C-alpha positions as CSV (number, residue, x, y, z in Angstrom):
1,M,99.8,103.0,102.6
2,A,98.2,100.3,100.4
3,G,100.8,97.8,99.4
4,E,102.9,98.5,102.6
5,L,103.3,96.1,105.5
6,I,101.5,97.0,108.7
7,K,103.7,98.6,111.2
8,K,103.1,97.5,114.8
9,D,103.7,101.0,116.2
10,D,101.2,102.6,113.8
11,C,98.1,100.4,114.2
12,V,95.1,100.0,116.4
13,L,92.6,97.2,116.6
14,L,88.9,98.2,116.3
15,I,86.2,95.9,117.7
16,L,83.1,97.1,115.8
17,D,79.7,96.4,117.3
18,I,79.9,92.7,118.2
19,Q,76.6,92.7,120.1
20,G,74.1,90.1,121.2
21,T,70.9,91.0,119.3
22,L,72.8,91.6,116.1
23,F,75.1,88.6,116.5
24,T,72.4,86.0,116.7
25,T,71.4,86.7,113.0
26,M,74.9,86.9,111.5
27,Y,76.3,84.6,108.8
28,K,79.3,82.6,110.0
29,K,78.9,84.3,113.4
30,D,80.9,81.7,115.4
31,E,83.9,82.0,113.1
32,M,83.8,85.8,113.3
33,L,83.6,85.7,117.1
34,E,86.5,83.2,117.3
35,I,88.7,85.3,115.0
36,S,87.8,88.5,116.8
37,L,88.7,87.0,120.2
38,K,92.0,85.8,118.6
39,M,92.8,89.3,117.3
40,I,92.0,90.8,120.7
41,E,94.4,88.3,122.4
42,F,97.0,89.0,119.8
43,A,96.7,92.7,120.3
44,K,96.9,92.5,124.0
45,R,100.0,90.2,123.9
46,I,102.0,92.6,121.7
47,G,100.7,95.8,123.1
48,L,98.4,97.2,120.4
49,P,95.8,99.6,121.5
50,I,92.2,98.4,121.2
51,V,89.1,100.5,120.6
52,A,85.6,99.0,120.8
53,T,82.2,100.3,119.8
54,E,78.6,99.4,120.3
55,Q,75.8,100.4,117.9
56,Y,72.9,101.8,119.9
57,P,73.4,99.5,122.9
58,K,70.2,100.7,124.5
59,G,68.2,99.1,121.7
60,L,70.6,96.4,120.4
61,G,72.1,95.3,123.7
62,P,75.7,95.4,124.9
63,S,78.7,93.7,123.4
64,L,78.8,89.9,123.7
65,P,79.9,88.6,127.1
66,E,82.9,86.9,125.5
67,I,84.0,90.3,124.1
68,Q,83.4,92.1,127.4
69,K,85.4,89.5,129.3
70,A,88.3,89.7,126.8
71,L,88.3,93.5,127.2
72,P,87.8,94.4,130.9
73,E,90.0,97.4,130.6
74,V,88.5,98.9,127.4
75,E,85.7,101.4,127.5
76,F,83.1,100.5,124.9
77,I,82.1,103.6,122.9
78,P,78.4,103.8,122.3
79,K,77.2,105.2,119.0
80,T,74.1,105.9,116.9
81,S,76.0,106.8,113.8
82,F,76.6,103.8,111.5
83,S,80.2,105.1,111.0
84,C,82.3,105.1,114.1
85,F,83.7,108.4,112.9
86,G,80.3,109.9,113.4
87,E,80.9,109.6,117.1
88,E,83.2,112.4,118.4
89,K,84.4,110.2,121.2
90,F,85.7,107.6,118.8
91,D,87.3,110.2,116.5
92,A,89.0,111.8,119.5
93,K,90.3,108.5,120.8
94,L,91.9,107.6,117.4
95,R,93.5,111.1,117.1
96,A,94.9,110.7,120.7
97,L,96.4,107.3,119.8
98,D,98.1,109.0,116.8
99,R,98.1,105.8,114.7
100,K,97.2,105.7,111.1
101,T,96.3,102.0,110.5
102,V,93.0,100.7,111.8
103,I,92.6,96.9,111.8
104,V,88.9,96.1,111.9
105,V,86.9,93.1,113.1
106,G,83.1,93.2,113.7
107,M,79.8,93.6,112.0
108,E,77.9,94.4,109.8
109,T,80.1,94.5,106.7
110,H,77.8,96.5,104.5
111,I,76.6,99.0,107.1
112,C,78.9,100.0,110.0
113,V,82.1,98.4,108.7
114,N,81.4,99.9,105.3
115,Q,80.7,103.4,106.5
116,T,83.5,103.4,109.1
117,T,86.0,102.3,106.5
118,L,84.9,104.8,103.9
119,D,85.1,107.6,106.5
120,G,88.4,106.4,107.8
121,I,89.9,106.4,104.3
122,A,88.6,109.9,103.7
123,K,90.3,111.0,107.0
124,G,93.6,109.5,105.9
125,Y,93.6,106.3,107.8
126,H,94.7,103.0,106.3
127,M,91.8,100.7,106.9
128,Y,92.8,97.0,107.2
129,L,89.8,94.7,107.2
130,I,90.1,91.2,108.7
131,A,87.9,89.2,106.3
132,D,87.5,86.2,108.6
133,G,86.6,88.5,111.5
134,I,83.9,90.5,109.8
135,T,80.4,89.5,108.8
136,S,76.8,90.5,107.9
137,F,73.4,88.9,108.0
138,R,73.8,87.8,104.3
139,K,76.9,86.5,102.7
140,Y,76.2,88.5,99.6
141,D,76.2,91.8,101.6
142,T,79.7,91.0,102.8
143,K,80.9,90.1,99.4
144,M,79.6,93.3,97.8
145,A,80.9,95.5,100.7
146,F,84.4,94.0,100.4
147,R,84.4,94.7,96.7
148,R,83.4,98.3,97.2
149,L,85.8,98.9,100.1
150,R,88.8,97.3,98.2
151,A,88.1,99.7,95.3
152,A,88.0,102.6,97.7
153,G,91.4,101.7,99.0
154,A,90.9,99.4,102.0
155,T,93.1,96.4,102.5
156,I,91.2,93.2,102.9
157,A,93.1,90.3,104.4
158,T,92.8,87.4,106.9
159,S,93.6,87.3,110.5
160,E,96.7,85.1,109.9
161,M,98.0,87.5,107.2
162,A,97.6,90.4,109.6
163,M,99.3,88.7,112.6
164,F,102.3,87.4,110.6
165,E,102.6,90.8,108.8
166,I,102.8,92.7,112.1
167,L,105.2,90.1,113.6
168,R,107.5,90.0,110.5
169,V,110.2,87.8,112.1
170,A,110.0,84.5,113.9
171,K,112.8,84.9,116.4
172,T,111.4,87.8,118.4
173,P,109.8,88.1,121.9
174,D,106.5,89.1,120.2
175,F,106.5,86.0,118.1
176,K,107.2,83.8,121.1
177,K,104.3,85.5,123.0
178,C,101.9,84.7,120.2
179,F,103.1,81.3,119.0
180,D,100.1,79.4,120.3
181,L,97.8,81.8,118.5
182,L,99.5,81.1,115.2
183,K,99.3,77.3,115.4
184,R,96.8,75.7,113.0
């Protein structure tokens, strides 16, 4: 899968733990939120399934209001495992969707993103990480996690790379639906 273009009918967008208590301490948090919201809107416009998680929401609080507002139809899956795959409900949801590419935005790179990505690779998923939509408390943690995950087989790209890769051609209905998201 590495080295291949993302196929629209084989991917799902994962919104990983974008929560209030954690969010306030993140490096480049506003950029990560902006890109995550853009990826949500992109996925909705072209019909990609979206799965969202919350790390121990009882203690860390719910997803940010902006994320909740963007995803009124999505059930947020609570988890205590750092890896999303440690939560049976998440694992079952991905199996039911029957898609092999997981596009990831969220936090924190070196903890939940790292462990979810490694478990996903071990389970045969192509893990596609949106670098401008993923963050940690410290820049260095993100840098080191991306190095490790790339070596493990994850694809690390930008939101714009992912959107254009999924769209592939300019003269399509999907491209026209998303044109305003692609403007610089």
